[in-house]
C-alpha positions, 0 to 999 in steps of 0.5 A: 499500499502506498500512502497519498501525498499533499501539495503544500504551499511550497510545492513539495509533497507530504506523505499521508494515509487517507481515512479510507486506506486506514479503514481498509488496514483496519478491516484486514488486520484489526491492529490498532497500533497499525492505526495509530502509526498510520495516524502518526504519519498524518500527524507529522506531515500536518505538522510539517505543513504547518511549520510548527506544532508538538510532535512529541506528545502527540506520538506519545499520545497517539496509542491512547487516542486510537485505543479510546476511540475503539473504546467508545465506538466498539464496532463502529469503530472507523466506520465514519461514525463520529464519537457520541460519547465524550472524549478530549484532551486536557493538555491541548499540545497533542491537538495534532494527535486528536486532529489525526485521530478524528481524520481516521474516523472521517470526522475531518477531510484531508483538507482540514488535516493540512489547515492546521495552524492556518487562518480559518484552519485547525487551531493550535489547541483544540476548539469548539469550532472543529467538528469532534472537539467538545470543549476549548483546551491548552490552558492546563489543570482544568480537565477533570473539572470539565470532565466532572461538568459533562458528566453532571449534564449527561445525568441531569438530562438523563438521570440513569445516564452513566455514559463514560466521560474520558479525558487525557491529561499530560503528566507534567500537567499534574503540577497545576493545583487545579488537577487535585483540587478537582478529584475530591468532587468526583468522588463526593459526586459518584461520577464513577463515568469519569475516567482520566487518563495520563499520558505519563511519557516523563518529559515536560517542556525541557527535560524529565518531569522529575528534574522539574517539579517531582509529583511523587506517587500519583497513583497513591494521591489519586486513590487516597481521595477515593478513585480507582487508581491503575497504570497500563502501558500507553504505547500499547493500545490493547493494554490501554484498552484493557484499562478502559474496560476495567475502569468502566466496570468500576463504580468509582471515578477512574485514574489511569497512569499510561506509561509512554516514551515521548516521541514514540513511534521514531526510534531516535525521537524516543532516546533522551539520556538520563541527564538530558537538559533539552528534549529536541522534539517537544515542538516545531516541525522537523528538519527536512532530512529528520522529516524525510527519515521519520516518514520513511520508518512510519511508511515502512512499518504500516501494514506489517503484521503485529510480530514484525512491529519491531522495525526501526529507523537508523540513527538521526541524520542530523547529530542532536545534542541533548545537552543543548537547546535547538537554535533559535533567531534572534528574539526578545528572548535571547536578548533577555537571557543575557541581560538576565546573567548581567542583572543577577551578576550585578544585584545579588538580591535578584532571585529568578523564578521559572514556570517550566520554561527555562529555555523559552523565557531565557533563564536557562543560562542564569539557571547554570550560573546561580542555581542558589538564586534559581527556583524552577516551579514548575507548571504552577504559576499560583505557587510561584508568584506567591512564593515571589511575594514572600521572598519580596518581603524578606528583601530579595527581588523576585523576577517571576518568568512565564508565558504571559497569558498563563502568568496573567490570568492563572495567578491574577488573585496572587499577583493582587495579594502581593501588590497589596503588600507594597513590595517589589515583584517583577513579572516577566511575561513572554509571548506577549500579544498576538504573535505566536498566532499559530497556537490559538488564543490559549496562548495569545496573551491579549487580555493581560495589559487589561489585568495588570494595569487594574493592579494597584501600583503595577507599572507595565512595560512593553519594550521594543528592543534591547535598549528599551528592555534595559531601561525597563529592568533598571526602572523595574528594580529601582521601583518600590512596587509591583512591575510587569514586563510584556515581551514580544515573540519576534526579533528586537527593533534596533535604535541608536542611543539609550532610551532614557525617555518614556516617549522615544523617536524611532523615525522622523515623519510628517503629518501623522505619528505612529505611537507604539510599543513592542517589537511586533507593531513597532516593526510593522509601523516602521515598514508601513513607511515603505508601503507609503513612500512607494506610492509617493506618499508621505511617511509618518514618524514612528515613536515607541513608548515603553511604559504603556500604562503611565501618566505622561508629563506634558514635557514628555508628550509635547513632540507629539502636538505637532502632528494632526493625527496620532494613531496608537497601535496596541497589541492587546485588547483595549485597556488603561494603556497608551491610548487611554493616556495618550487620549485623555492628554492630547485629544483636542481640536488640533490633534486627533487620536486614533486607535489600531489595536485587537479587541475580542478574541485573536485569530489562529494562523500563521503570523503574516495572515493573522496581522492582515486578518486584524488590520495590524500589518504594515499594509493596513497601517499605511492604509490607515495613515493614507485614509486620514491624510485624505488619500487612497492606497490600492490593495495591490500596494507593497505588503511588507510580512513579518519575518516568523522570528518568533519561538514555537515552544509554546508552553508546557 
């Protein structure tokens, strides 16, 4: 049997197994492992086509997805019928595995499978806009609580209903306190139909779970609150099916620890030494030679008998060093990883805290240099923030690192509590704003400015380049109160001179001033000038404001009074930030303030298409400048797209 091929936008052809081919293989051999391997190829090619996605966890969980599908459908397995019972993944990173399993059952078409992480296509983390997805996931820890809600709803509709509600968790996800908060209530309510399966592959974002935040005997912890706790071999779908049937027969809610291998199905993805510091296949598309090798290994194994499943590939064609992270382009994160070391060298009171994102937040170098002043808190943002609060009360200067969306939304109450003590805690929120858009709105921090600006005494910063970043951290360290620095995921904007003022001229212009912050929209503002200049239209001035929620002194904003129009660019939802303060201080008969920014849920997809969708790309900004100046600009004018330099290791 030969796979089909999907022509990607680059003109290359990616192999995959069509749903009919998978269904035919099942009818011939009734081999769940074969179907799982076929879905592995499909997930791999979908990720490759998207240019990003989480391979390691998709491969470790694929056998579980197929086994659960067989458990719930029984004789209707792979017949084209959708699932009728509830099954979802709480961790969300395994979205490619979920989509591949839906495709195998005929619930998603080939075209939908290859729309992963595209505007209007399959989101980077599951959302209910997708057929077969029953709840949004991607923010960790919520799964068992959601499963309880589904089970209770079933009983309210039919008091005799005991249809299984199955939720898949990640072992790193067990760091989140909500998981353990949710479990006693399931016993109290007698929700024996709830079945939680843990994809226990032993590796989190960077390295082994036991080296990140050891969770102890999770089976004993589950049993202690009354759950039916057991384990199985998670990469043996028949053993997973056995455990599921055992769970169905028990009247208690069931907690199944499925022992898996991250990257299961590709020999060299499975290989990670005990002393490994960086698992290389957590996320991101593969280098072309590695993709070809992985696809070949999966294609070779498909269709063989069960006894012949030990077919493995050769050593990887590229040398992979588990002691070093994957290289990444220059970004605000790479700026910070060096700056943090300098800050900690100069100030012995600084303590760095990280939430299982040491490479993604740039703390990994400081971790090695200052192990006594580094705390790896795991995926436990509330715990990390409260710990930082008492460090601050004890005279230290805690720097709290996580992705902006997880830090500001999950730990808001703890951040507010710290602020009430008027102590110095510095929060650093990474991947802030619209990009990385491919990951989906669970990872796009657009509410963080509104949340943090509502905290009493909080100063909120958004540097656009290294010089402004240096100024922001110096301001935060000198300030006797809380600060939040939101850090964009793209390359820093270069500028000459030190950022010593709160309103910085980036480039001169006439008629209109673009007022921005952060590297993403500052770069788009600069490139919008090229669009206008190509049409022989006046180019606007560009100003950068790194402290985005401060009230300005008159002398600071006096340079803006010379412009007829001011367009404020905001990479977040409306908040008491630049537009609010400039509007209250500058709006007059002589100066008009306009806002281009986000509002509502951000779109998913590739950066350039999502920026255009929200009218925040260089072309759209240029069109607004031309409109205000009374000129038209055709849609055929030059479009300057953002370089895809953002980090794509989207969390835990």
